[in-house]
N, C-alpha and C positions, 0 to 999 in steps of 0.2 A: 664511455657516454660520460661527457663531461660533467654533468651534474650527479652522477652517483659516484660517491669517494668514500671508500672504507679506509677510516684512521685506525690504527692500531693504540687506543688508549686501555691501560689496564690501572686497577685501583683495589689495593689489599686494606681492609679494616682489620687488623689483628683484634683489636677488644672486641668488637660486634661479630666478629667471625665472618664477615662479608668479602665475596669476591663480586667483584664488580667489572665487567666488560663493556667499552666504552666503544662506539661508532658512530661514523656518518652516513648519512644517506639522501638523497636530493637536497645536500645542504644542512641538515636539520642533526644534529645530535642525540641518540638513542642507546639508552645503557641498559645491560640486563643485569641484575643483580641477585646473588643467591648466599644461604647464608645465615641472614638477619631476621627472617622471620616464616613463622608457620614451618618449624623444622621437625615437627613430629610425621609431617605430610611426607608420602614416599618422592617427590619431588616440590618445590618452590622457587620462584623466583619472580621478582618485580621488574617489570619492563618501566622504564621512564623516557621520556620524550616531552620536551618543555614541562612544565606542570602538571602533567598530566602521566599519571601512575597508575600500572594493573598488576594486582597479584595474579597471578597465578600458581595453583596447589593440584595434583593430580595422586590419587589414592587409589590402589588396586589392591582387591581382596585375592588373598594369598591361594584360594582354591576356589575353583570354579562350582557352580552348582550343578547339582546332577542332571545329565542328557542335555546339554546346552548347546546348539549348534552354531550360536551366532557371537557376535561380539558384545555384549551388554555394556555400553559405552553412554555415559549420560554426561554431557555439556551444558551448564549451567553459567550464565554470563548475567552480571547483576551490577547495577551501579548504585552507590550509597549517596543517598541525600546530602551528606555531608561533606561529599567531594567536590560540590559547586556551594558549599555554602548554605544549603537551603533545608527547610524542614518539611518534610511529608505534608500533601494537604489532605490524605487519607483520615478519617474519623479517629485509627488510632495512631495516626502519628507516627507511624515506622512504615519503612520497607514492606510492602505485601508480596501477593504474588509477582511473577515478572510480568513486567510490560511484553507487549506486541512487539515493539524494538527492543526490549533486552532476548525474546524468543527468537527472534530472526537472525541476532547476533549469535546465540548459542548456538542455530543451526548452520550457519556459515562456518564456525570451527570444527562442528561436529561431521560435517561435509569432508572438511578437509584431512581431519584425523584417520577417519574411519577405514578407509582403504590401505593405511598404514601398518594396522598391528597384524601380527600373523596369524594367519587363516585357521590356525588351530589353537588361538592364544582367547579364552571363553572367559574370564574371571570379571567379575563386576570392576567396572574402573568408571571413576568420577575424574570429571577435570572441572574446577571451579576455577571462575575469572572472576573476578573482582574490581570495581572503579573504585579506587581509594581516594584520588585526586584526581580534579579534572583541571583543564584550563579550556576554558569554553570554545577558543578558536581551532581546536586540536581534536580529530574526531576520533576516539578510542577504537571505533572499530577497524580501523587499519593495523591496530598492536594487536589485536585478540590471538591470533594464529601464531606470532613469532611467541609470545608469552606462552601461550599452550604447547606449544613445540618445544620452547626450552625445560619447562618444567619436567616434561616427559625426558627429555634428553639425560639431565642429571640426575633422573631415577634409574631404578633397576628395572623400570617396568619396560617389559617385551615392546618394541617398537621400531620399526623399519625407517624410521626419519632420520632427519629430522625435515621439517616443512618449515614454510613462513608463508606469510600473507602480507600484501601490501594492497593501497589504492591508487589507483594511478586515472588520472584526471586530462583530458585536453581542457585547457583555459587558453583563451585566445591564440590558439593554434598548436599550441607547445605542450606535450606532455609532462606531467608534474606527478613526481612519487610522493605521496600523502600530503596532500597540498592541505592547506588551513581551508577551515571550514568557511570563510568570506571568500575564499576562492573559488568555492563549488558554487555559487551563484553564477558565475561566467562560461560554467565548464558544460560543453556540450556531450563529453564523454565522462561518465561517472562506475568506475568498477572496482571491484573488491578481488582479488584474485590471489591464488594459492598453491603452490605444486612444491616438488620435490626440485632438489640441485639439477635432474635431467629432464624433468616434464612438468605440465602443469595437471593440478586435478581438481580446480575448483574454480568456478567463476560464476559471479553473481554482479548484475548493475545496471545500468540505464541509459540510453544516450537519445541526442538530437537527431534522428533518423539518420545516421552516421551509414558508411558502406561498410561492405564485408573487409575490404582492403586496408580500410581505418581499422577496424575491429583487431584485425590481425597483429598489426603496427602496434597497438595499445598493448596487447598478451605481451608481446615479443619485450617492448619497455620494461614492462611489471616483471618477466622473468629475471631479466638481468637482475634486477632491485632483489630477488628473491635469492639469486644468489649467493649476493655479500651477504645477506643476514643467515644464511643458512653457514656461509665463513665463519658470522660472527658466533656462533654458536657451538660449534665443534671447536674456536680457540677459547672459550668460556670453559668446557669439558676439558681443555687442555690445561688451561689455569689449574681446574680441581684436580689436578693428577692422572686424566685420562677418563675415558670413558666408564662409568661401573659397570662390572659384571652383570649380564644380563639374569634375573631369575631364573632359579629350574621350574618345571612344571610340566605336567603331563594331563592335560583336562578330558582327551577323547579315549571311548572306549571302541576297540574298533574287533572285526571279525573277519577278516581275509576270504574264510571260505563262503560265509555268506554272501559277503559283496560279487565274488568270483561267479556263487549262482545264480545272483539275482541278475548281472550283466549280462550271462549266458541266455537266461530265460526270455530277457524282456528287452535287450537293445534294438533287433529289430521288428518287433511288436513296435516298440515307441517310436522307430522312425516312421513306420508304415502309418500309425497316428498323426505325427506332425506332418507327415507330406500329403495328409489327404484333404487339407484346405477346409476344414469343417471349422465352426463356431466356437467360440469361448466354453461356452458351457457343454456342447457336444465333446469337444477334446478334453476337457477337465474330467468328464464321464468316462471315456473310453481311457484315460492315461489309470483312473480308479480300478476299472474293469480287469487291467493288465497284473495290477496288483494284488486283485482277487483271484486273478486265476494261478497268480503265481503259487499264493497260502494254498488252495486247493487241489493243485500240483502236487504237493509234497504229501508223505505219509501221514497217516492217520495219529494225530496225538506228538507229532511235530509242535514244539513253543518258540515263535519268531519273537527275537528281539525288536518288540515294535519301534522302540526309537532308530537301531540302528536300519531296520526293513524300510524305514521310512525317507531315512538319511540317504541310504543307496539306491532306493529309487527314484531320488529326485537327483540325484548324480548322473545317474542312467540317461534321465530328462535333460539336465545341462547339459551333458555330451551330444545326446542326438540332434539335440534341436539346433547347437552351436553348427554342428559338424554339416547338416543340411543349408545351413543358411550361406557357410563360405565354401562348402564344396559343389552344392549346386544349384549356389543366388537363387534358392525358393524360399518363400517368406510362411509363417504358418497358416494366414489364410489364403496364401496363393499368390501376393501382390507379388512384383518389381519390387527390388532394391528401392526404387525412389517412388514409387506410386502411391498416391493418397487415396484414403478409405473413403468413399460414396460419402456426398454430404447432402442435405437438407435441411433448409433452414424456414423461419416465419417471423415476421415480428407483428408485433400488436396483439399478440395473443391472448392475452392479459386487458379487458378492456377499461378495467379501472385503474390501471396503474398508470404512471406516468411516462413509460416507456417500457415495452418488454419485449424478449426476442427469444425464441428457443433456436440451439443449435445442435446438430447430428452429426457427429463423423462416425461412420461406423457403429461400434455399439456402447459410445461414448454421447453423453447427450447433459447438454447443460440448458436449463428455464432460468435465465437472467432477467431482474427488474430494475429498472430505474428509478429512482424517487427525488423528486426536486424539494427542497426545503430553504427555508432563509437563514439570514444568521445565526437566530436562536437555535439552530439546527447544528451550529456545529459540534465540531468533537473537540472534547477538552483532552489537550494531553499533560500528562502531570506525570512527568520522569526529570531526572537531573540533567539529561542531554537534549531532551525532546519535550520542553515545554512548550505551554501554548495553545493555538487551535487550527485545525484539519478544516478545510471544507468538501475534500474530497475521501470517503470511506469505499472502499472493495471489500464485502465479505463474502466468503467461499464457505460453504456450508459440501459436507460430503456423507449423507446419511448412509446405513446400513444397508438400504434396501436396492440401493446403487448396484451392488454387487450382489445381491439375492443374499443377503447374510443378515441374520439376527444380532445386535449389537446395541447396548444400552446407548442411550442419547447423554454423553457426559459434555456436549458444550465442544466450542474448537479446540483441537488438542494444535498440539506445532508443525503437523504439515498442511494443517488446514491455514493456521495463520501464516506459514512458507508460500503457499499455491496463492494466498491471495493477495500477497502482497507482490508476488510476480506480475500478477496479472496487473495490479495497480499501477506497478512501474511502466508496463507497456503501455497503457492507455492516458496515463494523465498529460504524457508528451504532447498531443494531439488536442488536449481541449482547448478552447476559446479562453482569452487572459479575461481576468476579473472585471475588465471594465465590459466586457461586452457580455459576460456572464456571471451576475451576482450571486449566481445561487449556490446552495451548497447540496452535494450532488453523493446519494449513498446508490452505490450498485452493489446488488445482490445476486450472488451466483449459486443457484443448488443443483447439484449433481443428480440426475438422476437415472442417466445409466452411466457405468464406466468399464472401459477396458484400454486405460492408456490413454495418456495426454487430455488429461480432464482438466490441468490449468489451462491450455492452451485453448480449449473449447470455451474455456471460461472467456478468455481475451477475444475469441471469434464475436461469442453472446455480446458480450459487453458493449463492443463497437457497434454492433445491430443495435440493441437497446439504444445507447445513447442517439444514434441517429431516427431511429424511431421517436426519441421523446423530442424530439426539435432542437439538440445541442450541435451546435455548429462545430462539432471536430473538422479539423483542418484534412482529414484523411482516415478511410477504412484501415482498420486494425487486424492482421493474422498472425496467429501463432502456431508453430510446428513443435515438436518432440524430435529430435533426432537421438538413432540408438547406434550402437560400434558392437558386433562381433569380430573379435579377435583371437590369434595363436600365436604367442611369442617365438614360439620353435619355430613355426614356418615362415612368420611374417604377413601370413594373409590375415585379411580384415574385410568386413564390408560396411558401409555404412547405410543407416536403415531410415529411411523419411517415414514420420508419423507412425511409431511406435506402439505396437499392443503393449497390452499390461504385462503380457509372459515375455515377451520381447524384451522389455527392462529390467522384469526379474533375474531373466536367464542370460541378458546381456553386459556388457563393460562399461556403458556409457548411457546417461540421459542428459544431452544438449538442448537446452528449448531456446528458443530463438522466436522473437516478437520484432514485428515491425509494419511499415506503411511501403507506398510504392517509392518514397524516394529514401528509404532504409530503416536499419535497424533502431529501433526504442528498447529493446530489454532482452535479456540472456540471462540465462542460468546454466550451470555444466558442471554435473556430479559423473565422475568415473569411480569404478571400482576396482581398475588395474594398478599399476605404479605410474602410470601416463600415458599420456600420448603424443604421437610422433606429429610435426609440425602440418605433414602435408596430412595427416588425418583431419585434424583440424580445419585447415583451409579446403578440403576436401565436403567436410562437414557442414560450413559455413554457406558454401556455394550451392550443396543442394538443398538447404534449407531454403536460399532468397525461391528457387524455383519453387518450391512447395508453398512457401506463403503465398507466390503470386499464384499459383493453380486456387489454393484455397479463397484469396481476395475476388478472384473472377468468379468461383461460384457463390458468393455472397453478396456479390453485384447484381444477382439475378434476383434477389431476394429485397434488396433497397439498395442504391448506388450513390446515395447522397443524404445529407439531413434531411427532414421534414421541414416544410415550409414553416410553420408554427408549432406552439406548443399543443398539448392535447387541450382541449377545451376546460377540462376539471383540474390543470395542472394548476399553481400558483403562480401569478405577476408579481414579478417584482419590478419596483420603479424607485431608483434613489435621488435622494433630492439634498445639493450641498447645500449648509447655511452658516453663517458666520457664529463664530463658536459661543458670542456672547448670547445666540437665541437658546442655547443647548439646554440651560435651565428652565427656561421659559416653555418648552417643549414637553419637556419632562414632568413638570411642575412639583410643587413641595409633595414629598415622598410618593413622587409617580403618579400624583392625582390625574394630571392632564392626558400623559401620555396615554393610563390605562384607561381613563375615560373615551380619547378616542376609539380605542381598540375596543372597547365594551359596546359604544354606538355604532361602530362600521363593521367588525368583525375580522377587519385585516389584523398582523402583525406586523407590528413597529420595532425597530431597532435605531440606537443612534451610539457611533462610535466617533469619538473624537481624534482627530489627525493633527498635523504640525497647524495645518492653515486652516482649518474650519472644523463643522461637523458634517457626518454622513447620515443620513436620515433614511434608513432602507425600509420600504413601505412594501409589504408581500400580501398578495390577498387571491385566492381563486375565482374571484367572481370582480367583474370589471366596474360596477357601481358602488362595489365597498372598495376597490383601490382609489376610483375618482374621489368618493368622499373623503377619504381619510387625508390624501394629497391634498385637499383643499384646505382641510381643519388645519393642515400642519404647516402649510403654506400662509394659510390668514393669521398663523401665530406670529410666523416670522416677516411678515408683510408690515412695513412702515405705513402707517396711514397718511394719506396726503389729501390736504385740502382740495375740494371738487372732485375726487371721486364719488361714485356711487356704489353703495353697498347693499346685499339683501341683511338685515339685522332681526334681531329676535328681542320683544320685548322683554325685560327683564323683570320692572318693578315699575308700578304706576305711583306717581304722588301728585299732591294737591295742584303741583304746578306745571307738570308732563309726565314722562317716562324716561328712563334711561332704557338704552336700546344696546346689546352686545352687536355691535358691527362686522368685529372681527373677533375670533376666539380669543377669550382674556381681556378684550377692548370695549369697554362701554362708553356710551357717551349720552349727552344731555340731549330729548328731544323735549325743547321745552313748550308748552301749551299754544304758545303764538306761532309755533312752525308744525303745527301738526295741518291744518288746512289754511286756505283762505279765508273763510268763513270765520268770525268771531266765538272762541268756544269758549264759556262760561264757567263748566264744569269737566272734569275728566271722566266722570260717570258714565258707562256705556261707550264710550269713547275708542277706546284699544281695552286687548285682553291681555293678561301674562299667558308670555310665549305664542304670541302671535309673530305672526314674520311678515316685516312691513320693508320697502324700500325706502333709503334715506340716502342725503347725500351730507357729506362731511364739508361744512361750512368754517369752521374757524378751532385753530390748536390753541389753547390759552399758552403764553409763550411763557409766565410765568408759572402756572399751576402744571402745564401740559394736557390740560382736560379738554374733551372734545366735545362742541356743540355741532347736532345734527339736524338736519331740516329735511322733512318729508313735504311739505308745501311748494317748494320749488321745482318738485319734479311732478308737480300737478298743474294741470291747466289754470291758467290766471283766469278768474271771471270777467268779463266784461264790464266796467263802469257804468251804471244806469243811465241813460241822459235826461238832462233836464232843461224843461221847455223854457224859455224866455219869455218872462211877462210882458203882457200887452200893455201896450200905450193907450192912455185914456181918450176916449173919444171914437176910438176904433170902433169899428162896425163888425 
């Protein structure tokens, strides 16, 4: 591929004992340096592209904690404000907890690395990724996977890598590896892809309704670039004298006799439960009953190792369920491999919300709301690479009762942030442009039941709730989670549509695909095995397409297009463009004018200055309030014209007339002689302060700019009294 070119550049700095491997990819130079920084970590590298530098360190405990049967991996990605020459905006003026963006990048790396650790390695391992220098036009998230893998590779930590990760985007019809930030504005595909030399193992991204064929082509382009980055990592190891010997470890206790006893007793019983087509809770209770039955079958006084007993029973469940799916082509709930669970949905369930929907698929349920706000409700983003404001938010909540558990509410964790971001990516591509939809939109998904695919239920419920709110989305969006069960020895595999929680837990893949009738808008793939064959990926994408179409059809039975109007209680927003010179007049000294309008009308007003003009946004859920505020703003920015009629308010009465505010902030003199056609001697009792009267602007003094008003010209002019001619002398 012409745009991928690996150059063999190497540099040795003996003074600092740094080894640097330099190569090119997509016409961009990348270097991996080790030996200069963080030398007490088990492994440390600095990856550099342009002015962007990421330091990656890995430290792994020498011993595992007792009775741990999983990989306790922690990945933390943090951006230093100094990397972009900024001081943090927080109260303490220092980096605080990880932002949502940093959490999302941490999750991407975690998901790419985790499958590559040996299954029996259970020591606490921490990968720390730090953005220490930044080029604002280079996205660091495309480099973090490379940095993390290289740090592991130069260490002695057991790792079946290396892996690498790239961003692939399609810009103006061409695939670009690690595009610059300003190029992404024109991209209709934006994917982060990770994998090994042979296979892919992680995908995350969003698209503008693209086809499955285009998606597959993008993944193949990304994999070619990944191979080159993996080659560079091995060459870095060779420059260091070869790969370090892997540390010795022995973390697992075992009892072959107990394992054999449990398997002989339980396998057929577990398989029978798996084939029973029972629900989640019934199946869980039946598996637990088999464990209790096994314990009761042992001689009295037998002491069981609780940890190993639970581990071996889990292994039996794992093997039995997978064998049933691959051999019998049957699933835990009795569905066919490509069959979708029963669906029902409802919109408008919450009468006070601006939009709401309930979406239920099998034993997974989301209650989702849409709230519309003004510019003042925008979310402030304050991180080195994500500074500014966001008009779209999606928050995903996963309370413990959704799975029938008791768990303290600690706020959103990494999983909640990740699921919410995936749903957000899937929905944002169908929203109308800001010129047609000026609202700040907050979507909230509360998962009320969960048995797999809750993030995809969020997508479906979010699409329904947006239509219920009257937001003119370009098409209904549905999402589906695909699973995989495979056997590397026999080559057998089964692709599963709309997976259950147990199928996710016991399976090899969780591939979520979101899209409309036109194509894919977002995707996320995680796998637990070494990788996927291309035919598996292609089959999963095509099977997902059929599943998404079925789900959209079911959704359309509830609502098929956006509501014709917003809810009566939803805020209305109108935008007025004004000349820049009037911005100060609308705001007033110390905000006095704009605050006064808001207080008097109840509307919410915000002003944004652009290159060409000022944008005044007026929001209110009351039509009268909106119209009054709009009239007041227009009054401020309207230039008075001689001959125009106005309804003014008497502000002050003097001996020679009254001063009338005929436009907001503009007063004119209504002279005593212009009040009425009748002669008025005194102002006593003629007008009252605060009285509204209709006046006409009759003159603007060219020198002083003062305004002269008249009321009498708008009143009927009385006829002049008739004067009789004098009689002539002598007339009768």
